C-alpha positions as CSV (number, residue, x, y, z in Angstrom):
1,X,64.5,234.3,116.6
2,X,66.3,232.1,114.1
3,X,66.1,228.3,114.6
4,X,69.8,227.9,115.3
5,X,69.9,230.6,118.0
6,X,70.2,229.5,121.6
7,X,69.7,231.5,124.8
8,X,70.2,230.5,128.4
9,X,69.2,231.8,131.8
10,X,70.1,230.6,135.3
11,X,68.4,231.7,138.5
12,X,69.5,230.7,142.0
13,X,67.0,231.3,144.9
14,X,66.4,230.3,148.4
15,X,63.9,227.5,149.1
16,X,61.1,229.7,150.4
17,X,57.6,229.1,149.1
18,X,57.3,232.8,148.1
19,X,59.9,232.1,145.5
20,X,57.5,229.8,143.6
21,X,55.7,232.8,142.1
22,X,59.0,234.6,141.4
23,X,60.3,231.5,139.5
24,X,57.0,231.3,137.5
25,X,57.3,235.0,136.6
26,X,61.0,234.8,135.5
27,X,60.4,231.7,133.3
28,X,57.3,233.4,131.8
29,X,59.3,236.5,130.9
30,X,62.1,234.3,129.4
31,X,59.6,232.1,127.5
32,X,57.7,235.1,126.2
33,X,60.3,235.7,123.5
34,X,58.9,232.6,121.8
35,X,55.4,234.2,121.6
36,X,53.7,231.2,123.2
37,X,49.9,230.9,123.2
38,X,48.2,231.6,126.5
39,X,47.7,227.9,127.0
40,X,51.4,227.1,126.4
41,X,52.4,229.9,128.8
42,X,50.0,228.6,131.5
43,X,51.4,225.0,131.0
44,X,54.9,226.3,131.5
45,X,54.0,228.4,134.5
46,X,52.2,225.4,136.1
47,X,55.1,223.0,135.5
48,X,57.6,225.4,137.0
49,X,55.4,226.1,140.0
50,X,55.1,222.3,140.7
51,X,58.8,221.7,140.3
52,X,59.8,224.6,142.6
53,X,57.1,223.7,145.1
54,X,58.4,220.1,145.2
55,X,61.9,221.3,145.9
56,X,60.7,223.6,148.7
57,X,58.3,221.1,150.4
58,X,59.8,217.7,149.7
59,X,63.5,218.5,148.9
60,X,64.3,220.7,151.9
61,X,61.3,220.0,154.1
62,X,61.7,222.0,157.3
63,X,65.2,223.4,156.5
64,X,66.4,226.1,154.1
65,X,68.4,225.4,151.0
66,X,69.1,226.6,147.5
67,X,67.2,225.9,144.3
68,X,68.6,226.5,140.9
69,X,66.3,227.1,137.9
70,X,67.8,226.8,134.4
71,X,66.0,227.8,131.2
72,X,67.2,227.4,127.7
73,X,65.7,228.2,124.4
74,X,66.9,226.5,121.3
75,X,64.9,227.2,118.1
76,X,61.2,226.8,119.3
77,X,62.0,224.5,122.2
78,X,62.1,225.6,125.8
79,X,64.1,223.4,128.2
80,X,63.8,223.9,132.0
81,X,65.6,222.3,134.9
82,X,64.9,222.7,138.6
83,X,67.6,221.5,140.9
84,X,67.8,221.1,144.7
85,X,70.4,219.6,147.0
86,X,67.9,218.4,149.6
87,X,66.9,215.0,150.9
88,X,66.5,213.3,147.5
89,X,64.0,210.7,146.4
90,X,64.7,207.1,147.2
91,X,62.3,205.7,144.6
92,X,61.7,208.1,141.7
93,X,59.4,205.7,139.9
94,X,57.2,205.5,142.9
95,X,57.3,209.3,143.5
96,X,56.1,209.9,140.0
97,X,52.9,207.8,140.5
98,X,49.7,209.9,140.7
99,X,48.6,210.7,144.3
100,X,51.9,209.6,145.9
101,X,53.2,212.1,148.4
102,X,55.8,212.1,151.2
103,X,53.7,214.7,153.1
104,X,50.3,213.0,153.7
105,X,49.7,215.2,156.7
106,X,49.9,218.3,154.6
107,X,47.6,219.6,151.9
108,X,49.6,218.0,149.1
109,X,47.7,216.1,146.4
110,X,50.7,214.0,145.1
111,X,50.0,215.2,141.6
112,X,53.1,217.4,141.0
113,X,55.0,215.1,138.7
114,X,51.7,214.2,136.9
115,X,51.0,217.8,136.2
116,X,54.6,218.4,134.9
117,X,54.3,215.4,132.7
118,X,50.9,216.4,131.4
119,X,51.8,220.0,130.6
120,X,55.3,219.5,129.2
121,X,56.5,217.4,126.2
122,X,59.2,215.7,128.2
123,X,59.9,215.1,131.9
124,X,63.0,213.5,133.4
125,X,63.7,213.2,137.1
126,X,67.1,212.3,138.5
127,X,67.5,211.9,142.3
128,X,69.5,210.2,145.0
129,X,68.9,210.1,148.7
130,X,71.0,212.8,150.5
131,X,72.1,214.4,147.2
132,X,69.0,216.2,146.0
133,X,66.8,216.1,142.9
134,X,67.0,217.5,139.3
135,X,63.8,217.8,137.3
136,X,64.3,218.4,133.6
137,X,61.4,219.4,131.3
138,X,61.0,220.4,127.7
139,X,58.2,222.0,125.7
140,X,58.1,222.7,122.0
141,X,56.4,226.1,121.5
142,X,54.0,226.4,118.5
143,X,53.3,230.0,119.5
144,X,50.6,232.4,118.8
145,X,52.1,233.5,115.5
146,X,52.9,230.0,114.4
147,X,49.6,228.2,114.6
148,X,47.6,226.6,111.8
149,X,45.2,228.5,109.6
């Protein structure tokens, strides 16, 4: 793919936990055209999984809603956005702290944003109470065919 080429994909799904695996698979198929390394692909899949899980568990809690996943490739950069229209986050900075969770009674580790930040090159979270949350991530793909050596 030439550097100046750009491709986009949008997926809208219901906020069911079973759609986490579906979102991971869709993004993996989309990102595969960049020929990422296995490590890069696993980083992407994990970050998407965490973002979608956050939307399901924290964004909508006990009610159903809609999640939109956007993916864009520009050159060797993959940009992802996961959007929900759920309860929102009153304090994004606090929510991004490791081990912080709004569901302490569940089996949640509070590491979702930390994992996204560790596995992606850029993470930005925008949220407002009652309006939902948008998580934007970016990763530059070196790729299996583009490594050193």
